[in-house]
C-alpha positions as CSV (number, residue, x, y, z in Angstrom):
1,M,123.1,79.9,125.0
2,S,120.7,82.1,123.0
3,E,117.7,80.7,121.1
4,K,119.4,81.4,117.8
5,T,122.2,79.0,118.5
6,K,119.9,76.1,119.6
7,I,119.9,74.0,116.5
8,P,117.9,70.8,116.7
9,A,119.6,67.6,115.5
10,P,118.6,66.8,111.9
11,V,116.9,63.6,112.9
12,V,114.8,65.5,115.5
13,A,114.0,68.3,113.0
14,L,112.5,65.8,110.5
15,I,110.0,64.4,113.1
16,P,107.3,67.1,112.5
17,L,107.5,66.6,108.7
18,I,107.3,62.9,109.0
19,I,104.2,63.2,111.2
20,L,102.6,65.6,108.7
21,V,103.2,63.3,105.8
22,G,101.9,60.3,107.8
23,L,98.7,62.2,108.8
24,L,98.1,63.4,105.3
25,A,98.6,59.8,104.0
26,M,95.7,58.8,106.1
27,V,93.5,61.9,105.7
28,I,93.6,62.0,101.9
29,P,92.4,58.5,101.1
30,T,89.9,58.6,104.1
31,F,88.2,61.9,103.2
32,G,88.9,62.0,99.5
33,S,87.8,65.2,97.9
34,D,86.7,66.5,101.3
35,A,90.3,66.3,102.6
36,L,90.6,70.1,102.2
37,S,87.5,70.7,104.3
38,G,89.2,70.1,107.6
39,G,91.3,67.0,107.7
40,S,94.4,68.5,106.0
41,Q,94.2,71.6,108.2
42,V,94.1,69.6,111.4
43,S,97.0,67.5,110.2
44,L,99.1,70.7,109.7
45,L,98.1,72.0,113.1
46,V,99.0,68.7,114.8
47,A,102.4,68.7,113.0
48,S,102.9,72.4,114.1
49,A,102.0,71.4,117.7
50,V,104.6,68.6,117.6
51,C,107.2,71.1,116.4
52,V,106.3,73.5,119.1
53,G,106.4,70.8,121.8
54,I,109.9,69.6,120.7
55,A,111.2,73.2,120.5
56,M,109.9,74.3,123.9
57,I,110.5,71.1,125.9
58,K,113.8,69.8,124.4
59,Y,115.4,73.0,123.3
60,N,113.9,75.6,125.6
61,Y,112.5,77.9,122.9
62,K,110.0,80.5,124.1
63,W,106.5,80.5,122.9
64,T,106.7,84.1,121.9
65,T,109.5,83.3,119.5
66,L,107.5,80.5,117.8
67,E,104.4,82.6,117.8
68,E,106.2,85.5,116.1
69,G,107.5,83.0,113.4
70,M,103.9,82.0,112.7
71,A,102.7,85.6,112.6
72,K,105.4,86.6,110.1
73,N,104.6,83.7,107.8
74,I,100.9,84.4,107.8
75,K,101.6,88.1,107.1
76,K,103.5,87.2,104.0
77,V,100.5,85.4,102.4
78,T,98.0,88.2,103.1
79,P,98.1,89.4,99.5
80,A,97.7,85.8,98.3
81,I,94.6,85.5,100.5
82,I,93.1,88.6,99.0
83,I,93.9,87.4,95.5
84,L,92.2,84.1,96.2
85,L,89.0,85.9,97.3
86,L,89.1,87.9,94.1
87,I,89.6,84.8,92.0
88,G,86.5,83.4,93.7
89,A,84.7,86.5,92.7
90,I,85.9,86.3,89.1
91,S,85.0,82.6,88.8
92,G,81.4,83.5,89.7
93,T,81.0,86.7,87.7
94,W,82.8,85.4,84.6
95,M,80.6,82.3,84.5
96,L,77.2,84.0,85.2
97,S,77.9,86.9,82.9
98,G,78.4,84.5,80.0
99,V,82.1,85.2,79.6
100,V,83.3,81.6,80.2
101,P,80.3,80.1,78.3
102,T,81.2,82.3,75.3
103,L,84.8,81.3,75.5
104,I,83.8,77.6,75.7
105,S,81.4,77.9,72.8
106,Y,83.9,79.6,70.5
107,G,86.6,77.2,71.7
108,L,84.5,74.2,70.7
109,Q,84.2,75.7,67.2
110,T,87.9,76.4,66.7
111,L,89.9,73.8,68.7
112,T,90.5,70.4,67.1
113,P,89.8,67.6,69.6
114,R,92.8,65.6,68.5
115,F,95.2,68.4,69.3
116,F,93.2,70.0,72.1
117,L,95.6,69.0,75.0
118,A,98.6,70.3,73.2
119,S,96.7,73.5,72.1
120,C,95.5,73.9,75.7
121,C,99.1,73.8,76.9
122,I,100.4,76.2,74.3
123,I,97.6,78.7,74.8
124,C,98.2,78.8,78.6
125,A,101.9,79.1,78.0
126,I,101.5,82.2,75.7
127,V,99.0,83.8,78.1
128,S,101.3,83.2,81.1
129,V,104.3,84.6,79.3
130,I,102.4,87.8,78.5
131,T,100.8,88.1,82.0
132,G,103.7,86.7,84.0
133,S,101.2,84.9,86.3
134,S,100.3,81.2,86.3
135,W,97.6,82.0,88.9
136,T,95.8,84.5,86.7
137,T,96.2,82.4,83.6
138,I,94.6,79.3,85.3
139,A,91.8,81.3,87.0
140,T,90.7,82.9,83.7
141,I,91.6,81.1,80.4
142,G,92.3,77.9,82.3
143,V,88.8,77.6,83.6
144,A,87.4,78.1,80.1
145,L,89.7,75.5,78.7
146,L,88.7,73.1,81.4
147,G,85.1,73.5,80.3
148,I,86.0,73.0,76.6
149,G,88.0,69.8,77.5
150,K,85.1,68.4,79.5
151,A,82.8,69.0,76.5
152,L,85.2,67.2,74.2
153,G,85.2,64.2,76.6
154,F,88.7,64.5,78.1
155,E,89.3,63.5,81.7
156,T,89.8,66.4,84.1
157,G,93.2,65.2,85.2
158,W,94.6,65.4,81.6
159,I,93.0,68.8,81.0
160,A,94.2,70.3,84.3
161,G,97.7,68.8,83.6
162,A,97.9,70.5,80.2
163,I,96.6,73.8,81.7
164,I,99.1,73.8,84.6
165,S,102.0,72.7,82.4
166,G,101.5,75.5,80.0
167,A,100.8,78.1,82.7
168,Y,103.9,77.3,84.7
169,F,106.1,77.2,81.6
170,G,105.1,80.7,80.8
171,D,105.4,81.8,84.5
172,K,108.9,80.4,84.6
173,I,110.4,82.2,81.6
174,S,108.4,85.5,81.7
175,P,110.3,88.6,82.8
176,L,107.1,89.8,84.4
177,S,106.8,86.8,86.7
178,D,107.4,87.5,90.4
179,T,108.9,84.1,91.0
180,T,111.4,84.5,88.1
181,V,112.4,87.9,89.4
182,L,112.6,86.6,93.0
183,A,114.8,83.6,92.0
184,S,117.3,85.8,90.0
185,S,117.5,88.5,92.7
186,T,117.9,86.1,95.6
187,T,120.9,84.4,93.9
188,G,122.4,87.6,92.6
189,T,121.8,86.7,88.9
190,K,120.9,89.2,86.2
191,L,117.2,88.6,85.2
192,F,117.7,88.0,81.5
193,T,120.9,85.9,82.1
194,H,118.7,83.8,84.4
195,I,115.9,83.5,81.8
196,R,118.3,82.6,78.9
197,Y,120.0,79.9,81.0
198,M,116.7,78.4,82.1
199,L,115.8,77.8,78.4
200,I,118.4,74.9,78.4
201,T,116.2,72.9,80.7
202,T,112.8,74.5,80.2
203,V,112.5,74.1,76.5
204,P,113.3,70.4,76.3
205,S,110.9,69.7,79.2
206,M,108.1,71.6,77.4
207,I,108.8,69.8,74.1
208,L,108.6,66.4,75.8
209,A,105.4,67.5,77.5
210,L,103.8,68.7,74.2
211,I,104.8,65.4,72.5
212,I,103.0,63.5,75.3
213,F,99.9,65.7,75.1
214,T,99.8,65.4,71.3
215,V,100.0,61.6,71.4
216,A,97.4,61.5,74.2
217,G,95.1,63.9,72.4
218,I,95.3,61.9,69.1
219,S,94.4,58.7,70.9
220,M,91.5,60.2,72.9
221,G,90.3,62.9,70.5
222,N,87.4,61.0,69.0
223,T,85.6,60.3,72.3
224,G,83.6,63.5,72.8
225,E,82.4,64.9,69.4
226,G,78.7,64.3,70.2
227,Q,79.2,65.6,73.7
228,S,80.8,68.8,72.5
229,E,77.7,69.5,70.3
230,L,75.5,69.0,73.4
231,F,77.6,71.4,75.4
232,A,77.6,74.1,72.7
233,E,73.8,73.8,72.2
234,T,73.0,73.8,75.9
235,L,75.2,76.8,76.7
236,A,73.7,78.7,73.7
237,Q,70.2,78.0,75.1
238,K,71.1,78.9,78.7
239,F,73.2,82.1,78.1
240,N,73.1,85.0,75.7
241,L,76.5,84.4,74.0
242,S,78.0,87.4,72.4
243,P,81.5,88.4,71.1
244,W,81.1,91.6,73.1
245,L,81.6,89.5,76.2
246,L,85.2,88.8,75.0
247,L,86.0,92.4,76.0
248,V,86.1,91.3,79.6
249,P,89.2,89.0,79.2
250,L,90.7,91.5,76.7
251,V,90.5,94.3,79.2
252,T,91.9,92.0,81.9
253,A,94.8,91.2,79.7
254,I,95.5,94.8,79.0
255,L,95.5,95.7,82.7
256,I,98.0,92.9,83.3
257,I,100.2,94.0,80.5
258,V,100.4,97.6,81.7
259,K,101.5,96.1,85.1
260,L,98.6,97.2,87.2
261,P,98.8,95.4,90.6
262,T,97.2,92.0,90.5
263,I,94.6,92.7,93.2
264,I,93.4,95.9,91.4
265,T,93.3,94.0,88.1
266,L,91.2,91.2,89.4
267,F,88.9,93.5,91.2
268,I,88.3,95.6,88.1
269,S,87.8,92.4,86.0
270,S,85.2,91.0,88.4
271,V,83.3,94.4,88.5
272,I,83.2,94.6,84.7
273,A,82.0,91.0,84.5
274,A,79.2,91.7,87.0
275,V,78.1,94.7,84.9
276,C,78.0,92.4,81.9
277,M,75.9,90.0,83.8
278,L,73.3,92.7,84.4
279,I,73.3,93.7,80.7
280,F,73.6,90.3,78.9
281,Q,72.0,87.8,81.3
282,P,69.0,89.4,83.1
283,H,67.2,86.1,82.9
284,I,70.0,84.5,85.0
285,L,69.4,86.9,87.8
286,L,65.9,85.4,88.3
287,Q,67.5,82.0,88.6
288,I,70.0,83.1,91.2
289,V,67.3,84.8,93.2
290,P,64.2,82.6,92.4
291,G,60.6,83.7,93.3
292,E,61.2,87.4,92.8
293,S,60.4,89.8,90.0
294,L,63.2,91.5,88.1
295,G,64.0,94.9,89.8
296,F,66.8,96.8,91.5
297,T,66.6,94.6,94.7
298,T,66.7,91.4,92.7
299,A,69.6,92.6,90.5
300,F,71.6,93.8,93.6
301,K,71.0,90.5,95.5
302,A,71.9,88.4,92.5
303,T,75.0,90.4,91.7
304,M,76.3,90.2,95.3
305,T,75.5,86.4,95.4
306,S,77.5,85.8,92.2
307,I,80.5,87.5,93.8
308,F,80.5,85.9,97.2
309,G,78.1,82.9,97.2
310,S,77.5,79.6,95.5
311,T,75.1,79.4,92.6
312,S,73.6,76.5,90.5
313,L,71.7,76.7,87.3
314,S,69.6,73.9,85.9
315,T,70.3,72.9,82.3
316,G,68.8,69.4,82.2
317,H,72.3,67.9,82.0
318,P,74.1,67.0,85.2
319,E,77.6,67.4,83.7
320,I,76.8,70.9,82.4
321,D,75.1,71.8,85.6
322,A,78.4,71.0,87.4
323,L,80.3,73.1,84.8
324,V,78.2,76.3,85.2
325,A,77.9,76.0,89.0
326,T,79.9,78.6,90.9
327,R,81.2,79.0,94.5
328,G,82.3,82.6,94.6
329,M,84.5,84.0,97.4
330,R,82.9,81.5,99.9
331,G,84.3,78.6,97.9
332,M,87.8,79.8,98.6
333,L,87.5,79.8,102.4
334,D,88.6,76.2,102.8
335,T,91.7,76.9,100.8
336,I,92.4,80.1,102.8
337,W,92.0,78.1,106.0
338,L,94.5,75.5,104.7
339,I,97.0,78.2,103.7
340,I,96.9,79.8,107.2
341,C,97.5,76.4,108.8
342,A,100.3,75.7,106.4
343,M,101.9,79.0,107.2
344,C,101.7,78.2,110.9
345,F,103.6,74.9,110.3
346,G,106.2,76.7,108.1
347,G,106.5,79.5,110.7
348,V,107.3,77.3,113.7
349,M,109.6,75.0,111.7
350,S,111.6,78.1,110.7
351,A,111.5,79.9,114.0
352,S,112.7,76.7,115.8
353,N,115.6,76.3,113.4
354,M,114.4,72.8,112.4
355,I,114.4,73.8,108.7
356,R,118.0,75.1,109.1
357,S,119.0,71.8,110.7
358,S,117.3,69.7,108.1
359,T,119.1,71.5,105.2
360,D,122.5,70.5,106.6
361,L,121.7,67.1,105.2
362,F,121.7,68.5,101.7
363,V,124.7,70.8,102.0
364,R,127.1,68.2,103.3
365,F,127.0,66.2,100.0
366,V,127.9,69.2,97.7
367,H,131.3,68.7,96.1
368,K,130.8,68.9,92.3
369,P,128.2,70.5,90.0
370,K,126.2,67.3,89.8
371,S,125.9,67.0,93.6
372,A,125.3,70.7,93.9
373,V,122.3,70.5,91.5
374,C,121.0,67.3,93.0
375,S,121.2,68.8,96.5
376,T,119.5,72.0,95.4
377,V,116.7,70.1,93.8
378,G,116.2,68.0,96.9
379,A,116.3,71.1,99.1
380,G,113.8,72.9,96.9
381,L,111.3,70.0,97.1
382,F,111.9,69.7,100.8
383,F,111.2,73.4,101.4
384,N,108.1,73.3,99.2
385,A,106.8,70.5,101.3
386,C,107.9,71.9,104.6
387,T,107.1,75.6,104.3
388,A,104.1,75.1,102.0
389,D,104.9,78.4,100.2
390,Q,106.9,78.7,96.9
391,Y,108.2,82.3,97.7
392,L,109.6,81.3,101.0
393,S,111.1,78.1,99.4
394,I,112.8,80.2,96.7
395,I,114.3,82.5,99.3
396,L,115.5,79.7,101.6
397,T,116.9,77.5,98.8
398,G,118.7,80.5,97.2
399,N,120.2,81.8,100.4
400,L,121.2,78.3,101.6
401,F,123.3,77.5,98.5
402,K,124.4,81.0,97.4
403,E,127.6,81.1,99.3
404,L,128.3,77.4,98.8
405,Y,128.0,77.7,95.0
406,H,130.3,80.8,95.2
407,N,132.9,78.9,97.2
408,R,132.8,76.0,94.8
409,G,133.3,78.3,91.8
410,L,129.8,77.6,90.4
411,E,127.9,80.3,88.5
412,S,125.0,81.9,90.2
413,R,122.9,81.4,87.1
414,L,123.2,77.6,87.7
415,L,121.7,78.1,91.2
416,S,118.9,80.4,90.0
417,R,117.9,78.0,87.3
418,T,118.0,75.0,89.6
419,V,115.9,76.9,92.2
420,E,113.2,77.6,89.5
421,D,113.4,74.0,88.2
422,S,112.9,72.5,91.7
423,V,110.7,75.1,93.5
424,T,108.5,77.1,91.2
425,V,107.2,74.3,89.0
426,T,106.8,71.7,91.8
427,S,104.9,73.9,94.3
428,V,101.7,73.2,92.4
429,L,102.2,69.4,92.8
430,I,102.1,69.4,96.6
431,P,98.6,69.2,98.0
432,W,99.2,71.3,101.1
433,N,101.4,73.9,99.3
434,S,99.6,77.3,98.7
435,C,100.0,76.8,94.9
436,G,98.7,73.2,95.0
437,M,95.7,74.2,97.2
438,T,94.9,77.2,95.0
439,Q,94.9,75.5,91.6
440,A,93.0,72.5,92.9
441,T,90.3,74.9,94.2
442,V,90.2,77.1,91.1
443,L,90.0,74.2,88.7
444,G,87.9,72.0,90.9
445,V,90.4,69.1,90.3
446,S,92.3,67.7,93.3
447,T,96.0,67.9,93.3
448,L,96.5,64.2,93.3
449,T,94.2,63.9,90.3
450,Y,96.1,66.3,88.0
451,L,99.6,65.5,89.4
452,P,100.4,62.6,87.1
453,Y,99.5,64.7,84.0
454,C,101.6,67.8,84.8
455,F,104.4,66.5,82.6
456,F,106.3,69.8,82.3
457,N,106.3,70.3,86.1
458,L,107.4,66.7,86.6
459,L,110.1,66.8,84.0
460,S,111.7,70.1,84.9
461,P,113.6,69.0,88.0
462,L,114.6,65.8,86.3
463,M,115.9,67.7,83.3
464,S,117.9,70.0,85.6
465,I,119.6,66.9,87.1
466,L,120.1,65.3,83.7
467,V,121.8,68.5,82.2
468,A,124.0,68.7,85.3
469,F,125.2,65.1,84.8
470,I,125.8,65.8,81.1
471,G,127.6,69.0,82.1
472,F,126.2,71.1,79.3
473,K,126.9,74.8,79.7
474,I,128.0,74.2,83.3
475,K,131.3,75.8,84.3
476,Q,133.2,75.3,87.5
477,G,136.1,77.5,88.6
478,I,138.8,76.8,91.2
479,S,138.4,79.9,93.3
480,S,135.4,81.4,95.1
481,G,135.7,84.6,93.0
482,L,134.6,83.0,89.7
483,S,131.2,83.7,88.3
484,E,129.4,84.3,85.0
485,E,130.5,87.9,85.2
486,N,134.1,86.8,84.4
487,P,133.6,84.1,81.8
488,E,137.1,84.1,80.5
489,E,138.5,83.6,84.0
490,V,136.1,80.7,84.6
491,K,137.1,79.2,81.2
492,Q,140.8,79.3,82.0
493,A,140.3,77.9,85.5
494,A,138.2,75.0,84.2
């Protein structure tokens, strides 16, 4: 018997995941905000070791096979790791150059506190649709909006929830989004057919989220008027605020729109911001490198520190000090460490066929459209938790159900939509998923803190199931050859 045919029993295949969830359930409350500094990584490695032990001892898998699975998984996230490092560079240079303080200051003057949460969600949605990237949206405009929200007196969980809801709505329906393209191509659905069909579940989810954010904003909008004035005055005293600094996000947006690769775009953006720091904030350089006179050496050292290191500026107000503090590339290392450990877990689970075995539990219940959608949602959530990577989860879920939907006479666009509803938007809600880890690090808000307030992300899979039970715009043929490419045939068969 070859290794490829050695499929662990479903009960056995779930053991590593159960152990992982159990360990994380102890690590997160024990270490709190420090859970990402080592405890979560060790939990993932322990679960990986359990998977390896079962595969090698019980099913005679070779270590080289499992090692290769880990290596392949880690290789896939290499671009994401580079992007994370560049996001760290941007977070430092955009803050210290005065870009983020300028955006915060102007935002405090224009955004109404009562409608801030809803406005925050809409702004991030628009930016994400244009850029096609939730990560870029959150790392740039999202960070600025978080600062504005803090100044207005809103809790970080609410602000982050509004930012993430809007960013992932835009990411989901943008034709420039890599996850949208991946979901449609994996399931064999035309891109714009996929996007139009997603609107049936995506728009209602967004409307409900905006209603919640509007009601919450109205009820909490009067709490931080004095605090917003304090933030605006303090930032104006600490930084040289100028409308010229808005050229940095404008240039970044243009680079994204012309479809320059993400890594190149982020690199150019951080370089431009660093130059702006030298031009507009020379006094900040002396605070980054105290005790030295302003000169080439000081400027060089301060610029490099803003990119890779942590900085802290004293404003006389602890909450504002925390806002303007930066971590640079170094602040991303815990997240990168966590992603690598998560990819090790997903790699050995895949190489040992434990993922394949576990998914049989979902497939066996698929008989009608309702059960197909419910099973797909369940599998998507399972893969997000098990592989810790949304791209891998999209591919696995799409490939797992593609033939089954075809044999049941279900349209491929139903599968592609359900994959997006269950995988793309929920990846950010899982603490050890690469998306959850990244956004928690970028915003400085833990996953479990913002999770209850990501209403769009929480509603999307539920809306997908609800629409399936209603049966709206869902067609089922009686032969495996029916699809949306032959609508009249499907209609007659149904």
